C-alpha positions as CSV (number, residue, x, y, z in Angstrom):
1,E,57.4,-51.8,110.8
2,I,54.9,-51.4,113.6
3,L,53.1,-49.0,111.1
4,T,50.3,-50.6,109.1
5,K,49.7,-49.6,105.2
6,K,46.9,-46.8,106.5
7,N,50.1,-45.4,108.6
8,I,52.6,-45.2,106.1
9,A,50.5,-42.5,104.7
10,S,50.6,-40.6,108.1
11,S,53.9,-41.5,108.4
12,F,54.7,-40.0,105.5
13,I,52.8,-36.4,106.3
14,F,55.2,-36.4,109.5
15,M,58.2,-37.0,106.9
16,V,57.1,-34.0,104.8
17,I,56.3,-31.6,107.8
18,T,59.6,-32.5,109.3
19,F,61.6,-31.9,106.4
20,T,59.8,-29.2,104.7
21,L,59.2,-26.7,107.6
22,P,60.7,-23.4,106.6
23,T,64.1,-23.1,108.9
24,I,63.9,-26.2,110.6
25,H,67.1,-28.1,111.1
26,T,67.3,-31.3,109.2
27,D,69.0,-32.5,111.9
28,Y,65.9,-33.1,113.8
29,G,63.8,-34.9,111.0
30,I,66.9,-37.4,110.5
31,N,67.3,-37.9,114.3
32,F,64.2,-38.5,114.9
33,L,63.4,-41.3,112.2
34,C,66.8,-43.0,113.4
35,S,65.1,-42.7,117.1
36,L,62.3,-44.2,115.8
37,R,63.5,-47.0,114.4
38,V,66.1,-47.8,117.3
39,N,63.6,-47.7,119.7
40,L,60.6,-49.6,117.5
41,D,63.8,-52.3,117.2
42,M,64.5,-52.5,120.9
43,G,60.9,-52.5,121.9
44,K,60.2,-55.6,119.8
45,A,63.7,-57.2,121.3
46,A,62.1,-56.6,124.8
47,Y,58.7,-58.4,123.5
48,G,60.3,-61.4,122.2
49,W,62.2,-61.5,125.5
50,M,59.2,-61.4,127.8
51,I,57.3,-64.0,125.6
52,M,60.3,-66.5,126.4
53,K,60.5,-65.9,129.8
54,D,57.0,-66.0,130.4
55,D,56.7,-69.4,133.0
56,N,53.1,-70.1,132.2
57,I,54.2,-70.9,128.5
58,P,57.2,-72.6,128.9
59,G,59.2,-73.5,126.0
60,T,57.8,-70.9,123.8
61,V,60.7,-69.9,121.0
62,V,60.1,-66.2,119.1
63,R,62.3,-66.6,116.1
64,T,61.7,-63.2,114.7
65,S,61.8,-59.8,116.3
66,T,60.1,-58.0,113.5
67,I,56.5,-58.7,114.2
68,P,55.1,-59.5,117.8
69,E,52.6,-56.6,117.2
70,E,50.9,-58.7,114.9
71,L,49.7,-61.2,117.4
72,G,47.4,-58.4,118.9
73,R,46.0,-57.9,115.6
74,L,44.9,-61.3,114.1
75,V,41.2,-62.3,112.4
76,Y,42.0,-65.5,111.1
77,L,43.4,-68.2,112.4
78,L,43.9,-71.2,110.2
79,T,44.8,-74.6,112.1
80,D,45.9,-78.2,111.6
81,K,43.9,-80.9,112.6
82,T,46.7,-83.6,113.6
83,G,49.1,-82.8,116.0
84,T,47.8,-79.3,116.1
85,L,44.6,-79.8,117.7
86,T,45.1,-83.2,118.7
87,Q,48.2,-85.0,120.7
88,N,49.4,-86.9,117.3
89,E,49.7,-89.8,119.7
90,M,47.4,-92.8,118.0
91,I,45.9,-95.7,119.8
92,F,44.6,-98.7,117.5
93,K,40.8,-98.8,118.4
94,R,39.0,-100.8,115.5
95,L,39.4,-103.4,112.7
96,H,37.0,-104.2,110.2
97,L,36.7,-107.4,108.2
98,G,33.4,-106.6,106.7
99,T,31.5,-108.9,108.2
100,V,33.1,-108.6,111.8
101,S,34.5,-105.7,114.0
102,Y,36.8,-105.8,116.7
103,G,37.0,-103.1,118.8
104,T,39.4,-102.5,122.0
105,D,37.1,-104.9,124.2
106,T,37.5,-107.9,121.6
107,M,41.3,-107.7,120.9
108,D,41.5,-110.8,123.1
109,E,39.8,-112.7,120.1
110,I,42.0,-111.8,117.8
111,Q,44.7,-112.7,119.6
112,S,43.7,-116.1,120.2
113,H,42.9,-116.5,116.2
114,I,46.5,-115.7,116.0
115,I,47.9,-118.0,118.2
116,N,45.7,-121.0,116.3
117,S,46.8,-119.8,113.3
118,Y,50.7,-120.0,113.8
119,S,50.2,-123.1,116.4
120,Q,49.4,-125.0,113.5
121,C,52.2,-127.6,112.2
122,S,50.8,-127.0,108.7
123,L,51.2,-123.8,106.6
124,P,48.9,-120.8,107.4
125,P,45.1,-121.4,106.3
126,S,45.8,-118.6,103.2
127,S,47.4,-121.5,101.4
128,A,44.1,-123.7,101.4
129,P,42.2,-123.8,98.1
130,K,40.3,-120.8,97.2
131,V,36.9,-121.6,99.0
132,R,35.2,-119.1,101.2
133,K,37.7,-118.1,104.2
134,S,37.3,-118.5,107.6
135,V,37.2,-115.3,110.0
136,S,40.4,-117.1,111.4
137,S,42.3,-116.9,108.1
138,R,41.0,-113.4,106.9
139,I,42.3,-112.4,110.6
140,H,45.3,-113.8,110.0
141,E,45.9,-112.3,106.6
142,A,45.1,-108.7,107.8
143,V,47.4,-108.8,110.7
144,K,49.9,-110.3,108.5
145,A,49.2,-107.6,105.7
146,I,49.6,-104.8,108.8
147,A,52.7,-106.0,110.2
148,L,54.2,-105.9,106.7
149,C,52.9,-102.8,105.1
150,H,54.9,-100.1,106.5
151,N,58.4,-98.0,107.0
152,V,58.6,-98.8,110.5
153,T,62.2,-99.9,111.8
154,P,62.6,-101.4,115.5
155,V,65.6,-99.9,117.0
156,Y,67.5,-101.7,120.3
157,E,68.9,-99.2,122.9
158,S,72.2,-100.1,124.9
159,R,71.5,-102.0,128.2
160,A,72.4,-100.1,131.1
161,G,75.8,-101.5,132.5
162,V,76.3,-103.6,129.3
163,S,79.1,-102.4,126.6
164,G,79.4,-103.4,123.4
165,E,75.8,-104.7,122.6
166,T,75.0,-104.0,118.9
167,E,72.5,-102.0,118.0
168,Y,70.2,-104.9,116.1
169,A,69.8,-107.8,117.7
170,E,70.9,-111.5,116.1
171,V,68.3,-113.9,115.3
172,D,68.3,-115.9,118.6
173,Q,68.3,-113.1,120.7
174,D,65.3,-112.5,122.9
175,F,63.0,-110.2,120.7
176,S,60.4,-109.7,123.6
177,D,63.2,-107.2,125.2
178,E,61.9,-103.9,126.7
179,N,64.5,-102.2,125.2
180,R,62.7,-102.4,121.5
181,T,61.6,-99.1,120.0
182,Y,59.8,-98.1,117.0
183,Q,61.1,-95.7,114.6
184,A,58.5,-94.3,111.7
185,S,57.7,-91.2,109.4
186,S,54.4,-91.2,111.1
187,P,52.5,-92.0,114.6
188,D,50.1,-93.9,112.6
189,E,52.5,-96.5,111.5
190,V,54.0,-97.3,114.7
191,A,50.6,-97.4,116.2
192,L,50.1,-100.5,113.7
193,V,52.9,-102.2,114.1
194,Q,52.7,-102.3,118.0
195,W,49.1,-103.1,117.7
196,T,50.2,-106.3,115.9
197,E,53.1,-107.0,118.7
198,S,50.2,-106.7,121.0
199,V,48.3,-109.5,119.1
200,G,51.1,-111.8,118.7
201,L,52.9,-110.7,115.3
202,T,56.2,-108.7,116.4
203,L,58.3,-106.7,113.9
204,V,61.8,-107.5,115.5
205,N,64.3,-106.8,112.8
206,R,64.2,-104.7,109.4
207,D,66.9,-103.6,107.2
208,L,66.9,-102.0,103.4
209,T,66.1,-105.7,101.9
210,S,64.2,-107.7,104.5
211,M,62.2,-107.7,107.6
212,Q,61.5,-110.2,110.5
213,L,58.5,-111.4,112.3
214,K,58.2,-113.2,115.4
215,T,55.2,-115.5,115.9
216,P,53.4,-116.1,118.9
217,D,55.3,-119.3,119.8
218,G,59.2,-117.7,118.9
219,H,59.7,-118.7,115.5
220,I,61.2,-115.8,113.2
221,L,59.7,-115.5,109.9
222,T,61.9,-113.7,107.2
223,Y,60.5,-111.7,104.3
224,Y,62.3,-110.2,101.6
225,I,61.4,-106.6,100.2
226,L,61.4,-106.4,96.6
227,Q,60.0,-103.0,96.3
228,I,58.8,-100.4,98.3
229,F,56.2,-97.3,97.3
230,P,56.1,-94.8,99.8
231,F,53.1,-92.6,101.2
232,T,52.9,-89.3,99.4
233,S,50.5,-86.4,99.8
234,E,49.1,-87.0,96.3
235,S,48.8,-90.8,96.3
236,K,47.5,-91.0,99.8
237,R,48.7,-94.5,99.9
238,M,51.7,-96.6,100.2
239,G,52.8,-100.3,98.9
240,I,55.6,-102.7,99.5
241,I,56.4,-106.0,97.4
242,V,57.9,-108.9,99.7
243,R,58.5,-112.5,99.3
244,D,58.3,-115.3,101.9
245,E,61.5,-117.1,102.5
246,S,59.9,-120.0,103.7
247,S,57.3,-120.5,100.8
248,G,58.7,-118.0,98.0
249,E,55.6,-116.4,97.6
250,I,55.6,-112.9,96.1
251,T,52.7,-110.3,97.6
252,F,51.8,-106.9,97.3
253,Y,50.4,-105.2,99.8
254,M,49.2,-101.9,100.2
255,K,47.4,-99.3,102.4
256,G,45.9,-95.9,102.1
257,A,43.1,-93.8,102.4
258,D,39.8,-94.8,101.1
259,V,39.4,-92.1,98.7
260,A,42.6,-93.6,97.1
261,M,42.2,-97.3,97.7
262,S,38.0,-97.7,97.0
263,T,38.6,-97.8,93.1
264,I,42.0,-99.8,93.4
265,V,40.3,-102.8,95.5
266,Q,37.5,-105.1,94.3
267,Y,34.1,-104.5,94.5
268,N,32.3,-104.5,97.7
269,D,29.5,-103.2,99.5
270,W,30.5,-102.3,102.9
271,L,34.1,-100.3,102.8
272,E,32.5,-96.7,102.2
273,E,29.7,-97.2,104.7
274,E,32.1,-98.7,107.7
275,C,34.7,-95.7,106.9
276,G,31.8,-93.3,107.2
277,N,30.8,-94.9,110.5
278,M,34.3,-95.1,111.9
279,A,35.2,-91.4,110.7
280,R,32.0,-90.4,112.6
281,E,33.5,-91.7,115.9
282,G,36.7,-89.7,115.1
283,L,39.1,-92.5,114.0
284,R,41.6,-92.3,111.2
285,T,41.0,-94.9,108.9
286,L,42.9,-96.9,106.7
287,V,42.5,-99.1,104.2
288,V,44.5,-102.7,103.5
289,A,44.7,-104.5,100.4
290,K,47.0,-107.6,98.8
291,K,47.6,-108.9,95.6
292,S,49.5,-112.4,95.0
293,L,52.0,-112.4,92.4
294,T,53.4,-115.0,90.1
295,E,57.4,-115.0,89.2
296,E,56.3,-114.2,86.1
297,Q,54.0,-111.3,86.9
298,Y,56.7,-109.7,89.3
299,Q,59.7,-110.0,86.6
300,D,57.7,-108.4,84.2
301,F,56.7,-105.5,86.3
302,E,59.9,-105.1,87.7
303,S,61.3,-104.8,84.1
304,R,59.2,-102.1,83.1
305,Y,59.8,-100.5,86.4
306,N,63.4,-100.1,86.0
307,Q,62.7,-99.4,82.6
308,A,60.6,-96.4,83.7
309,K,62.9,-95.1,86.3
310,L,65.7,-94.9,83.5
311,S,63.5,-92.6,81.3
312,I,65.1,-89.1,80.3
313,H,61.7,-87.3,80.0
314,D,58.4,-87.5,82.1
315,R,60.1,-90.2,84.6
316,N,57.7,-89.6,87.4
317,L,54.6,-90.1,85.5
318,K,55.9,-93.4,83.6
319,V,56.9,-95.0,87.0
320,A,53.5,-94.3,88.2
321,A,51.8,-95.4,85.0
322,V,53.7,-98.9,85.9
323,V,53.1,-98.8,89.2
324,E,49.4,-98.2,88.5
325,S,49.2,-101.4,86.6
326,L,49.6,-103.3,89.6
327,E,46.9,-101.5,91.9
328,R,43.9,-103.3,90.1
329,E,41.8,-105.6,91.3
330,M,43.5,-106.0,94.7
331,E,41.9,-108.1,97.4
332,L,40.4,-106.3,100.4
333,L,41.7,-107.3,103.7
334,C,40.3,-104.8,106.4
335,L,39.9,-101.5,107.7
336,T,41.5,-100.1,110.6
337,G,40.5,-97.2,112.9
338,V,43.0,-95.2,115.1
339,E,42.1,-92.8,117.7
340,D,44.2,-89.9,118.2
341,Q,43.0,-87.9,121.6
342,L,42.6,-84.1,121.9
343,Q,45.7,-82.0,123.4
344,A,44.9,-80.7,126.5
345,D,42.6,-77.5,127.2
346,V,41.4,-77.4,123.1
347,R,38.1,-76.8,124.1
348,P,38.2,-73.9,126.2
349,T,41.2,-72.5,124.2
350,L,39.5,-72.7,121.1
351,E,36.3,-70.8,122.9
352,M,38.6,-68.1,124.0
353,L,39.4,-67.5,120.4
354,R,36.0,-67.3,119.6
355,N,34.9,-64.9,122.0
356,A,38.1,-62.7,121.5
357,G,36.5,-62.4,117.9
358,I,38.8,-64.6,115.9
359,K,37.6,-66.5,113.1
360,I,38.9,-70.3,113.3
361,W,39.4,-72.0,110.0
362,M,40.8,-75.9,110.3
363,L,42.5,-77.1,107.2
364,T,43.3,-81.1,107.6
365,G,44.0,-83.7,105.1
366,D,41.6,-86.0,107.0
367,K,38.4,-87.4,105.6
368,L,35.4,-85.5,106.1
369,E,33.3,-87.5,108.5
370,T,37.0,-87.4,111.0
371,A,37.0,-83.8,110.6
372,T,33.8,-82.9,111.1
373,C,34.1,-85.0,114.3
374,I,37.2,-83.5,115.5
375,A,35.8,-79.7,114.8
376,K,32.5,-81.0,117.4
377,S,34.4,-82.9,119.6
378,S,36.7,-79.7,120.3
379,H,33.9,-77.3,120.0
380,L,35.5,-75.5,117.2
381,V,32.0,-76.1,116.1
382,S,29.3,-76.3,118.8
383,R,27.3,-79.0,119.1
384,T,23.8,-76.8,119.0
385,Q,25.3,-75.2,115.8
386,D,24.3,-75.9,112.3
387,I,26.5,-77.6,110.0
388,H,26.2,-77.1,106.2
389,I,28.6,-79.9,104.4
390,F,29.3,-78.9,100.9
391,R,28.3,-81.3,98.8
392,P,30.8,-82.8,96.5
393,V,30.9,-81.1,93.2
394,T,32.7,-81.3,89.8
395,T,30.9,-78.9,87.6
396,R,30.0,-74.8,87.7
397,G,26.5,-75.9,87.7
398,E,26.5,-78.1,90.8
399,A,28.9,-75.3,92.2
400,H,26.4,-72.6,91.8
401,L,23.7,-74.6,92.8
402,E,25.8,-75.6,96.4
403,L,26.4,-72.0,97.0
404,N,22.7,-71.0,96.7
405,A,21.6,-73.7,99.0
406,F,24.7,-72.4,101.7
407,R,23.5,-68.7,100.8
408,R,20.0,-69.4,102.2
409,K,21.7,-70.6,105.7
410,H,22.9,-68.1,108.3
411,D,25.3,-68.5,111.3
412,C,26.1,-72.2,110.3
413,A,29.6,-73.5,110.0
414,L,30.7,-75.0,106.8
415,V,32.6,-78.2,106.2
416,I,33.8,-78.5,102.5
417,S,36.2,-81.0,101.1
418,G,39.4,-80.0,98.9
419,D,38.2,-81.1,95.6
420,S,34.8,-79.4,96.0
421,L,36.7,-76.2,97.1
422,E,38.9,-76.2,94.0
423,V,35.8,-76.1,92.0
424,C,34.1,-73.3,93.4
425,L,37.2,-71.2,93.4
426,K,37.6,-71.5,89.8
427,Y,34.1,-70.5,89.2
428,Y,32.8,-68.2,92.3
429,E,36.1,-67.4,93.9
430,H,35.0,-63.9,95.3
431,E,31.2,-64.9,96.1
432,F,32.5,-68.4,98.0
433,V,35.4,-66.5,99.8
434,E,32.6,-63.7,100.9
435,L,29.9,-66.2,102.2
436,A,32.9,-68.3,104.1
437,C,34.0,-65.3,105.9
438,Q,30.8,-64.8,107.0
439,C,30.6,-68.4,108.9
440,P,31.9,-68.8,112.7
441,A,34.0,-71.5,111.7
442,V,35.3,-73.5,108.6
443,V,36.5,-77.3,107.9
444,C,38.6,-77.8,105.0
445,C,39.5,-81.6,104.9
446,R,41.2,-83.8,101.8
447,C,43.4,-80.1,101.8
448,S,46.7,-80.6,100.5
449,P,49.9,-78.2,101.5
450,T,49.6,-76.1,98.7
451,Q,45.9,-75.7,98.8
452,K,46.4,-74.5,102.4
453,A,48.8,-71.9,101.6
454,H,46.2,-70.6,98.5
455,I,43.3,-70.3,101.1
456,V,45.7,-68.2,103.6
457,K,46.3,-66.1,100.4
458,L,42.8,-66.0,99.4
459,L,41.6,-64.5,103.0
460,Q,44.6,-62.1,102.7
461,H,43.5,-60.6,99.3
462,H,39.8,-61.0,99.8
463,T,39.6,-59.6,103.2
464,G,42.5,-57.3,104.2
465,K,42.3,-59.1,107.3
466,R,45.8,-60.4,109.6
467,T,46.1,-64.4,109.1
468,C,47.6,-66.2,111.6
469,A,48.7,-70.2,110.3
470,I,49.6,-72.9,113.3
471,G,50.9,-76.4,112.2
472,D,52.9,-79.1,113.2
473,G,54.5,-80.7,110.5
474,G,56.2,-80.4,107.0
475,N,52.7,-80.0,105.2
476,D,52.0,-76.9,107.0
477,V,55.0,-74.9,106.5
478,S,53.8,-73.6,103.4
479,M,50.7,-72.2,105.1
480,I,52.7,-71.0,108.0
481,Q,55.0,-68.7,105.6
482,A,52.1,-67.6,103.6
483,A,50.1,-65.9,106.7
484,D,51.0,-62.6,108.4
485,C,52.2,-65.0,111.3
486,G,53.2,-68.3,111.7
487,I,53.0,-70.4,114.8
488,G,54.7,-73.8,114.8
489,I,54.1,-76.5,117.1
490,E,57.1,-79.0,117.9
491,G,55.1,-82.3,117.7
492,K,56.1,-85.8,116.9
493,E,56.4,-85.0,113.1
494,G,59.3,-83.1,114.0
495,K,60.6,-79.5,114.3
496,Q,60.0,-78.6,110.1
497,A,56.7,-76.4,111.1
498,S,58.3,-74.6,114.1
499,L,61.7,-73.7,112.7
500,A,59.6,-72.2,109.4
501,A,57.4,-70.4,111.8
502,D,57.7,-67.0,113.1
503,F,56.8,-68.2,116.7
504,S,57.5,-71.6,118.4
505,I,55.4,-73.2,121.0
506,T,54.8,-76.9,122.4
507,Q,51.6,-77.2,122.6
508,F,48.1,-75.3,121.1
509,K,46.5,-74.1,124.5
510,H,49.7,-71.8,124.9
511,I,48.1,-69.7,121.6
512,G,45.6,-68.1,124.2
513,R,47.9,-66.5,126.3
514,L,50.1,-65.6,123.6
515,L,47.1,-63.8,121.7
516,M,45.7,-62.2,124.9
517,V,48.5,-61.6,126.9
518,H,51.6,-60.7,125.0
519,G,50.0,-59.9,121.4
520,R,47.8,-57.3,123.2
521,N,50.6,-56.1,125.2
522,S,53.2,-55.9,121.8
523,Y,50.6,-53.7,120.0
524,K,49.3,-51.3,123.0
525,R,53.0,-51.0,123.8
526,S,54.6,-50.4,120.3
527,A,51.6,-47.6,119.1
528,A,52.5,-45.8,122.6
529,L,56.1,-46.1,122.1
530,G,55.7,-45.0,118.3
531,Q,53.8,-42.2,118.9
532,F,55.6,-41.0,121.8
533,V,58.7,-40.8,119.7
534,M,56.9,-38.8,117.1
535,H,55.9,-36.5,119.9
536,R,59.8,-36.0,121.0
537,G,60.6,-35.3,117.6
538,L,58.1,-32.9,116.1
539,I,57.7,-30.9,119.5
540,I,61.3,-30.2,119.2
541,S,60.8,-29.3,115.4
542,T,57.8,-27.0,116.5
543,M,60.0,-24.9,118.8
544,Q,62.5,-24.6,116.3
545,A,60.0,-23.1,113.8
546,V,58.6,-20.6,116.2
547,F,62.1,-19.7,117.5
548,S,62.9,-19.1,113.7
549,S,59.9,-17.1,113.4
550,V,60.2,-14.7,115.6
551,F,63.7,-14.0,114.4
552,Y,62.8,-13.5,111.0
553,F,62.9,-16.8,109.8
554,A,66.8,-17.1,110.1
555,S,68.3,-20.4,109.8
556,V,69.8,-20.6,113.5
557,P,69.6,-23.9,115.2
558,L,67.9,-23.6,118.5
559,Y,69.9,-26.0,119.9
560,Q,72.8,-28.0,118.9
561,G,76.0,-29.9,120.1
562,F,75.4,-32.0,122.9
563,L,71.9,-30.7,123.9
564,M,70.5,-32.4,120.6
565,V,72.6,-35.6,121.6
566,G,71.3,-35.7,125.3
567,Y,67.6,-35.1,124.3
568,A,67.1,-38.0,122.4
569,T,69.3,-40.3,124.6
570,I,70.3,-39.7,128.7
571,Y,67.3,-36.9,128.8
572,T,64.3,-38.8,127.7
573,M,65.4,-42.2,126.4
574,F,64.8,-44.1,129.4
575,P,61.2,-43.2,130.1
576,V,60.2,-43.1,127.1
577,F,61.6,-46.7,126.6
578,S,60.2,-47.8,129.9
579,L,56.7,-47.6,128.2
580,V,57.2,-51.5,126.9
581,L,56.5,-52.2,130.5
582,D,53.0,-50.5,130.3
583,Q,49.8,-52.5,130.3
584,D,46.6,-51.6,130.1
585,V,44.8,-54.5,132.1
586,K,46.6,-57.6,133.9
587,P,47.4,-60.6,132.1
588,E,44.6,-62.6,134.5
589,M,42.0,-60.2,133.4
590,A,42.9,-60.4,129.3
591,L,42.7,-64.1,129.7
592,L,39.1,-63.5,131.7
593,Y,37.7,-61.3,129.0
594,P,38.9,-62.3,125.6
595,E,36.4,-59.8,124.4
596,L,38.8,-57.1,124.7
597,Y,41.1,-58.4,121.8
598,K,38.1,-57.2,119.6
599,D,39.2,-53.5,119.9
600,L,42.7,-54.3,118.9
601,T,41.9,-55.6,115.5
602,K,39.8,-52.3,114.9
603,G,43.3,-50.7,114.8
604,R,42.5,-47.6,116.7
605,S,45.7,-47.6,118.9
606,L,47.6,-46.4,115.9
607,S,45.4,-44.7,113.3
608,F,45.2,-41.2,111.5
609,K,43.1,-40.0,114.2
610,T,45.8,-40.8,116.9
611,F,48.4,-39.6,114.9
612,L,46.8,-36.3,114.4
613,I,46.3,-35.9,117.8
614,W,49.7,-36.4,118.7
615,V,50.5,-33.7,116.2
616,L,48.2,-31.0,117.5
617,I,50.0,-32.0,121.2
618,S,53.3,-31.7,120.3
619,I,52.4,-28.0,118.1
620,Y,50.6,-26.8,121.2
621,Q,53.2,-27.8,123.9
622,G,56.4,-26.8,121.6
623,G,54.6,-23.4,121.1
624,I,53.4,-22.8,125.1
625,L,57.0,-23.7,125.8
626,M,58.6,-21.5,123.3
627,Y,56.3,-18.2,123.3
628,G,56.2,-19.0,127.1
629,A,60.2,-18.7,127.9
630,L,59.9,-15.5,125.5
631,L,57.4,-13.9,127.2
632,L,58.4,-14.7,130.8
633,F,61.8,-13.9,130.5
634,E,61.8,-11.6,128.2
635,S,64.3,-9.3,130.4
636,E,66.6,-12.4,130.5
637,F,66.4,-13.3,126.8
638,V,70.0,-14.2,126.3
639,H,69.2,-17.7,128.5
640,V,66.0,-18.7,126.3
641,V,68.2,-21.5,125.2
642,A,68.7,-22.8,129.3
643,I,64.9,-21.9,129.6
644,S,63.1,-23.4,127.0
645,F,65.5,-26.6,127.1
646,T,65.0,-27.4,130.8
647,A,61.3,-26.9,130.4
648,L,61.3,-29.1,127.3
649,I,62.9,-32.1,129.7
650,L,60.4,-31.4,132.2
651,T,57.5,-31.7,129.8
652,E,58.7,-34.6,128.3
653,L,59.4,-36.5,131.6
654,L,55.7,-35.3,132.7
655,M,53.9,-36.5,129.5
656,V,55.6,-40.3,130.1
657,A,54.4,-40.0,133.8
658,L,50.7,-39.0,132.6
659,T,50.7,-41.4,129.9
660,I,51.6,-44.4,131.9
661,R,48.6,-46.8,132.8
662,T,50.4,-49.1,135.3
663,W,53.3,-48.1,137.1
664,H,56.3,-50.6,137.2
665,W,59.4,-49.7,139.8
666,L,61.7,-49.8,136.7
667,M,59.4,-46.8,135.1
668,V,60.0,-44.8,138.6
669,V,63.5,-45.6,138.4
670,A,64.0,-44.4,134.7
671,E,62.2,-40.9,135.7
672,F,64.2,-40.1,138.2
673,L,67.6,-41.0,137.0
674,S,66.7,-39.1,133.7
675,L,65.9,-36.2,135.5
676,G,69.0,-37.0,138.0
677,C,71.4,-36.9,134.8
678,Y,69.8,-33.7,133.7
679,V,70.3,-31.7,136.7
680,A,74.0,-33.4,137.3
681,S,74.9,-32.3,134.0
682,L,73.7,-28.5,134.5
683,A,77.3,-27.8,136.0
684,F,79.5,-29.3,133.4
685,L,77.7,-27.6,130.4
686,N,78.5,-24.2,131.0
687,E,78.3,-23.6,127.3
688,Y,74.8,-23.2,127.4
689,F,74.1,-22.7,130.7
690,D,74.6,-20.0,133.5
691,V,74.6,-21.7,136.7
692,A,74.1,-18.1,138.9
693,F,70.6,-17.5,136.7
694,I,69.2,-21.2,136.8
695,T,69.4,-21.3,140.6
696,T,67.4,-18.6,141.2
697,V,63.8,-18.8,142.8
698,T,62.4,-16.8,139.5
699,F,64.0,-19.4,136.8
700,L,62.5,-22.1,138.9
701,W,58.9,-21.1,139.0
702,K,58.7,-19.4,135.7
703,V,60.1,-22.6,134.1
704,S,57.5,-24.6,136.6
705,A,54.7,-22.7,135.3
706,I,55.2,-23.0,131.8
707,T,55.7,-27.0,132.1
708,V,52.2,-26.6,134.0
709,V,50.5,-24.7,131.1
710,S,52.0,-27.0,128.6
711,C,50.9,-30.2,130.1
712,L,47.7,-29.4,132.9
713,P,44.9,-28.5,130.2
714,L,45.8,-32.2,128.1
715,Y,45.7,-34.2,131.7
716,I,42.2,-32.4,132.3
717,I,40.9,-33.5,128.7
718,K,42.2,-36.7,129.2
719,Y,40.6,-36.9,132.5
720,L,37.1,-35.7,131.0
721,K,37.5,-37.9,128.2
722,R,38.0,-41.2,130.4
723,K,35.3,-40.0,132.8
724,F,32.5,-39.5,130.1
725,S,34.1,-42.1,127.2
726,P,35.7,-44.6,129.2
727,P,37.7,-47.5,127.1
728,S,36.3,-51.4,127.8
729,Y,39.2,-52.0,129.5
730,S,39.0,-49.2,132.2
731,K,35.4,-50.2,133.2
732,L,37.1,-53.7,134.5
733,T,40.5,-52.3,136.1
734,S,38.1,-50.2,137.6
């Protein structure tokens, strides 16, 4: 599984060599394949354990043990915005009524208007004859709409030391109690309800059929919930129909994204402009509207709505059509702006990833201006970098013109909406992806979950590079599962993304260490481990081939019984497996110089070249060991098994020692433990070894000479190559 598609051919060649060389016992090939799989699986389990035990990225969970090395070969990172780059902690910042705008420094004015509105003995100003409404009346209607149009539920925790307290308060309870918390499917909803509470209109109770609001003077207003239309990613809006208990008035409230609401509300000349202004400040906008219904209008709607829900064919379409019959000429009440701050260390993390050669695409459902602002503030797009904002296109001709305009620009970030992206991919898929892949950063706004997954698959198909998707919500699950490597963040939207991902982290900044350190180590170690297991299997196959050729290709196994079992287990397993502790650079150096990551994406650690090099090394060493044993011990030829096997074990242990770049105390223990186990077992393996013979000085120096001849030239070549053509990381470690 570590092998890439290119290296599958290499592994196939090696399998052919192993199984088809004349007179080679097939047990060698089978033992090699089993050993390779077992060692790699154990290594991957070790990598996962190291990641989860890293104190610098607490809370990280590895949910798969099959692809940790993929973290070291990523080229494209596709990230969500809300909850991933941002904290998903919403703070109400702006209320715009068309002619007047209120910010954080003028919220006290709204509060005074609400207090004055509800302190009057008569009905609120909204019931006055239809004349031009005052600012106070419009503020009252806007705040009441925000306080009613949502899916928030207040929850009361039991007081400490008080038993038997009910979850919901009675009508005469002190509703300002500090133990009240709000629960909702979206942090936006909670932020809006918390803001209405701060200005004097508090949500104190809610059930399936009603909700209660507390006014600034302590009165309780009850509203019956007649119908509720939940928010969906397709409709981008939610609505509710309520009946006022005191007056009996029926009102249809709706809020949603400006693209959905602009065609629903009555004509106005300020909504589009103000939405753009708020978005450029990085605020998430919602348009709030209402429509008063008579009893007859509502009864007619309810009859048609219930009939549509009972339909057998095209039920969803019929229900949507009935609801849309209400969504006409609604009165625009206000525009809200909510701020979502960036997560900690997002800017340096994105800078690190960009320096590592990883191209970052931000896929979000927010509007274009908001996404562009967040991209700039997070330094996903440099403030000095040109940005090409793809104009909205609906036809093939418009897409062609816009692509030509984009083609003339160089080294600029791309910002495109989901609708325009759909048109471009329909007619000019290859051209668009080719141009977009040349951009240092891409921002796709107004993207649906399906589009996110489609973009991931497009990059995989057109580039052949490895992709990583990171998100925090259920709408990111399809994107995470489509990518080669999925990373989920445990955020305020639940654990859907983290449970569906291969790796789960708690903050976006942890992805830097996850890729630069653990991704690098996992890939390098898996490559070294896999190639060394290949070497271990091929060297003994070469020795068998030489031995058989000397004896006229007789199919007599050179090693059998416990020697074969011990060779792949207690004699060489611990030193070879200790390669999972090796590292070429220290973690601090990998984080300080993320440019080192670029070398990993080229796949040079495990390629045709490295595979053939290890094949040649194995053939050379196997030939030296076997021919050396036959030449130097010609008079003691009966002991050829003891001679060659001892030299083989020493060569394997020495090769591991020469391959290791950074020593760990467990590596030293593994080397001496394996050597000690072999020496100790000589006394018990009388069937293969003559103790009197192997304790002679002649045996020892001749075996040592064979081992030196098999290893010393390789070390000299490695030293010269490192001196005259050093790898990038060696320049830093020196």
